[in-house]
C-alpha positions in Angstrom: 62.0 -87.7 -155.2 60.6 -90.7 -156.0 56.8 -92.4 -156.8 55.0 -93.8 -154.0 54.0 -97.5 -154.6 50.3 -99.2 -153.6 51.0 -101.9 -151.5 47.6 -103.1 -150.7 46.6 -106.4 -151.8 43.2 -107.2 -154.0 42.0 -110.2 -152.6 42.0 -111.8 -148.8 40.9 -115.4 -148.6 37.8 -115.1 -145.6 38.4 -114.6 -141.9 40.9 -117.1 -141.3 40.7 -116.0 -137.4 36.8 -116.1 -137.2 35.7 -116.4 -134.1 38.9 -115.6 -132.6 38.7 -112.1 -130.5 39.6 -108.4 -130.9 42.7 -109.5 -128.2 44.0 -113.1 -129.3 44.2 -111.5 -133.5 45.7 -108.6 -131.6 48.1 -111.3 -130.0 48.8 -113.0 -133.3 50.2 -109.4 -134.5 52.4 -109.3 -131.8 53.8 -112.6 -132.7 55.0 -111.5 -135.7 56.3 -107.5 -135.1 57.6 -109.1 -132.7 60.0 -111.9 -134.7 60.8 -108.3 -137.1 60.2 -105.0 -135.0 64.5 -105.3 -134.8 65.5 -105.7 -137.8 63.0 -102.3 -138.3 64.5 -99.8 -136.1 67.6 -101.2 -137.4 66.6 -100.1 -140.8 63.9 -97.2 -140.7 61.4 -98.8 -142.3 57.7 -99.3 -142.4 56.5 -103.1 -140.5 55.6 -104.7 -143.2 54.8 -108.2 -141.6 53.0 -106.7 -138.9 50.7 -104.5 -141.7 50.2 -108.2 -143.2 49.2 -109.4 -140.2 46.4 -106.9 -139.8 45.2 -106.6 -142.5 44.7 -111.5 -142.0 43.7 -111.1 -138.6 41.3 -108.1 -140.3 42.0 -105.7 -137.2 42.1 -103.5 -139.4 38.5 -103.5 -139.2 38.3 -103.5 -136.0 36.5 -100.6 -134.6 34.2 -100.6 -138.6 30.7 -101.9 -137.2 29.3 -105.2 -137.9 27.1 -104.6 -140.3 29.5 -103.5 -143.0 31.0 -106.2 -141.8 33.5 -105.4 -139.5 34.6 -107.1 -136.1 32.4 -104.1 -133.7 34.9 -103.7 -131.2 34.4 -101.2 -128.5 36.6 -98.1 -127.9 38.3 -100.2 -124.6 39.1 -103.5 -127.1 40.4 -100.7 -128.9 42.6 -100.2 -125.9 42.9 -103.5 -125.3 44.7 -104.4 -128.5 46.9 -101.0 -127.8 48.2 -101.9 -124.8 49.6 -105.4 -126.7 51.0 -104.4 -129.8 52.8 -101.6 -127.8 53.6 -104.4 -126.1 55.9 -106.0 -129.0 56.6 -102.4 -131.1 54.9 -98.7 -130.5 55.3 -97.9 -134.1 52.7 -100.9 -134.5 50.3 -99.4 -132.0 50.7 -96.5 -133.2 49.6 -97.1 -136.8 46.7 -99.3 -135.5 45.5 -96.8 -133.0 45.8 -93.4 -135.8 44.0 -96.3 -138.5 40.6 -96.6 -136.1 41.2 -93.0 -135.3 40.8 -92.1 -139.1 38.1 -95.1 -139.6 36.3 -93.9 -136.8 35.6 -90.5 -138.6 34.8 -92.6 -141.5 31.9 -94.4 -139.8 30.5 -90.8 -137.7 30.7 -88.4 -140.3 31.3 -90.0 -144.1 28.0 -89.9 -146.1 26.3 -92.9 -146.7 27.6 -93.5 -149.9 30.9 -93.3 -148.6 30.5 -95.8 -145.8 29.0 -98.4 -148.1 31.8 -98.4 -150.5 34.5 -98.1 -148.1 33.8 -99.3 -144.7 33.4 -103.0 -146.2 36.7 -102.6 -148.3 38.5 -102.0 -144.6 37.1 -104.3 -143.1 37.9 -107.1 -145.3 41.9 -105.6 -144.7 42.3 -104.2 -148.2 42.1 -100.3 -146.7 45.0 -99.3 -144.1 44.7 -95.7 -143.8 46.5 -92.9 -143.0 46.1 -89.1 -141.9 47.7 -86.2 -143.3 47.1 -83.3 -140.7 50.9 -82.0 -140.6 51.6 -78.8 -142.8 55.2 -76.8 -142.2 54.6 -74.3 -139.8 51.8 -75.2 -137.9 53.0 -78.8 -137.5 50.6 -81.1 -136.1 47.6 -78.4 -135.0 43.9 -80.0 -136.0 42.0 -76.6 -136.1 43.5 -74.4 -139.0 44.7 -75.7 -142.5 47.2 -73.7 -144.7 46.7 -75.9 -148.0 43.8 -74.5 -150.3 41.6 -76.3 -153.1 40.3 -75.0 -155.8 37.1 -75.9 -157.6 37.1 -78.0 -161.3 33.9 -78.4 -161.8 32.4 -81.1 -159.4 35.7 -82.1 -157.9 38.2 -80.9 -155.5 41.8 -80.2 -156.5 43.8 -81.4 -153.8 47.7 -80.0 -153.8 49.1 -80.8 -150.6 52.7 -81.5 -148.6 52.3 -83.1 -145.6 56.2 -83.1 -143.4 55.4 -86.0 -141.4 52.2 -88.9 -142.6 52.4 -91.7 -140.0 52.6 -94.5 -142.0 51.4 -93.3 -145.8 54.0 -94.8 -147.8 52.5 -97.6 -147.3 48.6 -96.5 -146.7 46.0 -97.4 -149.5 43.7 -94.8 -148.6 44.4 -91.0 -147.4 41.9 -88.6 -144.9 43.6 -85.0 -145.3 42.7 -82.0 -143.9 42.5 -78.8 -145.9 41.4 -75.6 -146.4 37.4 -75.6 -148.7 37.4 -73.4 -152.1 35.5 -70.8 -151.0 37.4 -70.0 -146.9 38.6 -67.1 -145.9 40.8 -67.8 -142.7 42.5 -71.0 -141.9 40.3 -71.9 -138.8 38.0 -73.1 -141.8 38.8 -76.4 -142.3 37.6 -79.7 -144.2 38.4 -83.7 -143.7 38.1 -85.3 -147.3 38.8 -89.0 -147.6 41.4 -89.6 -151.1 42.0 -93.5 -153.0 45.4 -93.9 -153.1 44.5 -94.4 -156.8 43.4 -90.8 -157.1 46.0 -88.9 -156.3 49.6 -88.7 -157.5 52.0 -88.9 -154.3 55.6 -88.2 -154.2 57.4 -89.3 -151.5 60.6 -86.4 -150.1 63.3 -87.5 -147.7 64.0 -89.2 -145.4 63.2 -90.8 -142.0 65.4 -91.4 -139.9 64.8 -89.9 -135.9 65.7 -90.9 -132.7 62.9 -93.4 -131.9 59.2 -94.7 -133.3 61.4 -95.9 -136.5 59.0 -98.0 -137.7 55.9 -95.3 -137.7 58.2 -94.6 -141.0 56.4 -91.3 -141.0 57.8 -89.5 -144.1 56.7 -86.7 -145.9 54.8 -86.5 -148.8 53.0 -84.2 -151.5 49.4 -85.6 -152.7 48.0 -84.4 -156.0 45.0 -84.8 -157.2 41.1 -84.2 -158.4 38.3 -85.4 -155.8 34.7 -86.0 -155.9 33.1 -83.6 -153.5 31.3 -86.1 -152.0 33.8 -88.2 -150.0 34.8 -84.7 -147.9 33.7 -86.6 -144.5 31.3 -84.0 -142.3 30.2 -80.3 -143.4 32.5 -78.2 -145.8 34.8 -76.5 -143.4 33.5 -78.0 -140.2 36.3 -79.9 -139.5 36.4 -78.5 -135.9 33.9 -80.8 -134.3 35.1 -84.4 -136.0 38.9 -82.9 -134.2 36.5 -82.1 -130.5 34.9 -85.3 -130.8 36.5 -88.0 -132.2 40.1 -87.1 -133.3 41.5 -85.5 -130.4 39.8 -88.5 -127.8 40.8 -90.9 -130.0 44.4 -89.3 -130.5 44.8 -89.1 -126.4 43.0 -92.9 -125.6 44.9 -95.0 -128.6 48.1 -93.3 -127.8 47.7 -93.9 -124.5 47.1 -97.6 -124.2 50.2 -98.0 -126.6 52.7 -96.1 -125.1 51.5 -98.3 -121.8 51.6 -101.3 -123.7 55.3 -100.0 -124.2 56.3 -99.8 -120.6 54.2 -102.3 -119.3 55.7 -104.8 -122.1 59.6 -102.8 -120.8 58.2 -104.1 -116.9 57.6 -107.7 -118.3 60.7 -108.1 -119.7 62.8 -107.2 -117.1 61.4 -109.2 -114.3 61.1 -112.4 -116.3 65.0 -111.8 -116.8 65.2 -111.0 -113.0 63.2 -114.1 -112.6 65.8 -116.5 -114.9 68.8 -118.9 -113.2 70.8 -115.9 -115.2 69.1 -113.3 -114.0 69.0 -114.4 -110.3 72.8 -115.4 -110.7 73.7 -112.2 -111.5 71.5 -109.5 -109.4 70.7 -109.9 -105.7 66.4 -110.2 -105.7 67.2 -108.8 -102.1 68.0 -105.5 -102.8 66.2 -102.7 -101.2 67.5 -100.4 -104.4 66.0 -103.2 -107.1 62.7 -103.7 -105.6 62.1 -99.4 -105.3 62.7 -98.9 -108.5 60.8 -101.9 -109.9 57.9 -101.1 -107.5 58.2 -97.3 -108.8 58.1 -98.9 -112.5 55.0 -101.1 -111.8 53.5 -98.1 -109.7 54.0 -95.5 -113.0 52.4 -97.9 -114.7 49.4 -98.4 -112.9 48.9 -94.8 -112.0 48.7 -94.4 -116.3 46.1 -97.2 -116.8 44.0 -96.1 -114.1 44.2 -92.7 -115.8 43.4 -94.4 -118.5 40.4 -96.3 -118.4 38.8 -93.7 -115.8 38.7 -91.3 -119.3 37.9 -93.6 -120.9 35.1 -94.2 -119.2 33.8 -90.6 -118.5 34.2 -89.9 -122.5 32.1 -92.7 -123.2 29.8 -91.5 -121.0 30.1 -87.2 -121.0 26.7 -85.7 -123.1 29.5 -82.9 -124.9 33.2 -84.3 -125.0 34.1 -80.5 -125.7 33.7 -79.8 -122.3 36.2 -78.2 -120.4 36.6 -80.4 -117.6 35.9 -83.3 -120.3 38.9 -81.7 -122.2 41.1 -81.4 -119.4 41.0 -85.0 -118.1 41.8 -85.8 -121.8 45.0 -84.3 -121.7 45.4 -84.9 -118.4 45.5 -88.3 -119.7 47.8 -88.0 -123.3 50.4 -85.5 -121.0 50.0 -88.1 -118.1 50.6 -91.1 -120.2 53.7 -89.7 -122.3 55.6 -88.4 -119.2 54.9 -91.2 -116.8 55.8 -94.4 -119.7 58.9 -92.8 -120.2 59.7 -92.3 -116.6 58.7 -95.9 -115.8 61.5 -97.0 -118.7 64.2 -95.0 -117.2 64.0 -96.2 -114.0 63.7 -99.8 -115.3 66.9 -99.2 -117.2 68.1 -98.1 -114.1 67.2 -101.2 -112.3 69.6 -103.1 -114.4 72.6 -101.2 -115.7 74.1 -101.2 -118.3 74.4 -104.1 -119.8 70.3 -104.8 -119.9 69.2 -101.7 -119.4 71.2 -99.5 -122.1 72.6 -101.9 -124.7 70.9 -102.4 -128.1 71.3 -106.3 -127.7 69.0 -106.9 -124.5 66.1 -109.2 -124.3 64.4 -106.1 -122.6 64.7 -103.9 -125.3 64.2 -101.7 -122.8 67.1 -99.0 -125.0 64.7 -99.4 -127.7 61.1 -98.3 -125.2 63.1 -95.3 -124.6 63.3 -93.9 -127.9 60.3 -94.9 -128.6 58.7 -92.8 -125.4 61.2 -90.0 -125.9 58.4 -89.3 -128.4 55.1 -89.6 -126.4 55.8 -86.0 -124.7 56.6 -84.5 -128.4 54.0 -86.5 -130.1 50.8 -83.3 -130.4 53.5 -80.9 -128.1 53.1 -81.7 -124.2 53.7 -77.2 -123.5 50.8 -76.5 -126.4 48.2 -79.0 -124.5 49.8 -76.7 -121.1 48.9 -73.9 -122.6 45.2 -75.3 -123.7 45.1 -76.2 -120.2 45.9 -73.0 -118.3 42.6 -71.2 -120.4 40.2 -74.5 -119.8 41.1 -74.5 -116.4 39.6 -71.0 -116.3 37.0 -72.1 -118.2 35.9 -74.5 -115.0 36.1 -71.7 -112.0 33.6 -74.5 -109.8 36.8 -77.4 -110.9 34.3 -79.9 -111.0 35.7 -83.3 -111.4 35.1 -86.0 -114.6 
C-alpha cells in the first residue's frame, strides 16, 4: 500500500475567466484535456492538467450558488458542460459530473455552517470532491452500507474501504456512505463529508481497465474521526439524498458525458471525410457509408432529445421518487449507455480498420468505443431493468412524464 498525498493548491488567483459563460470555460478545459488525453489513456493515470484547468476556470464551482462565490449554473448548463468535456475525454466529463453530484448534496442537505465553510472553497477551485459509495460485495448500490461507524465523544470514527473511488487519489474532500453508530439495518445509511486532512488514506491495487482509464478509479481505505456536524442530511436517512439528488444527477450527467463522447467521435469522423485526404480515400456517395453516418447521427440525436426531455421532466416533477419519473431517469441511463456505444461502433464500421480500429487514428474511435463500453456497467443496466420491472407494476395507468 502507498500513502496518497494531497494535491489541492493552497491559493488561486482571482477568476481569470470572469465574464465567460460555463460553456466557454468548458471549451478551454476541453482544449487542455485533448492535448493530454492520449497519454493519460496510455498510462491509466489521472488527468491532472484537466483538474488544474477545472480549478482555474472555476468549473469545480459550476453548481455552487452565487451567494457562496460559485457560478450558480442550472442543471441544463451542467449538462452542456459535460457534453463539451465528453467530446475531448469521457473520463474528464464523468469526473466533473460526479463532483457536481456531490456538490448538489452539500447545497441541498448540509448544515448552514458546513455550507458556509465548504462551498466557498469549492467555488474558488480549492475543493474537488470524490464519491465513496462502493463497497465489496454490493458494488455501487446506494441504498445500503456495510461499513459501520463508532462514536468517540462527539466524533464519528470511520474505517471505510471502497474498491472504486473515481479520482480519489487526487480529491480534496470525500462524501462517504456509512452506517451510523446506532444502525440496526444495512439500509440505514448516512452520508458524511470529510476533508482530506481529516483522514488517513491508503491506496491499494492498480487501475488497468479497458476504458475510462483516466478516471483513475482506484481502491482506497479511509480512516479517521469526523465531527458529527459533517453528516449531510439526517443521520441514517441518505436514501432521500440518493433518490432526490444522487440518482437523478448521476443519470443526467453520465448520459451527457456519453453523449458528448459519441458526438465528438462523429465530429472527428465527418472532419476526416470532408478533408482532402478523406475525399481521396472514401467514396462520399457510397450508400453504405451514408447509411452508417445517418444511423450514428440518429442515435446521437435520439439520446440528446431524451436527455433534454428528462432534464425538464425532473425539474418540473413535484416528486422525483414517483415511479414514472424514476422509470424515465432509468430509461435515459439505459438508452444513452447503449445508443452512444452503438453510434461509435457504427462509425468504426463506416471508416474501417485504419481510421476506426487503430489507436493512432485522429478519429480516436478506438478510445471512445472502449470508454463507452463501461456505460452499461456503470451502475448495471441489468440492475436498473430489475428495478424498472417493479416500478412498472406500480404504474398501472402508464401515464408518461
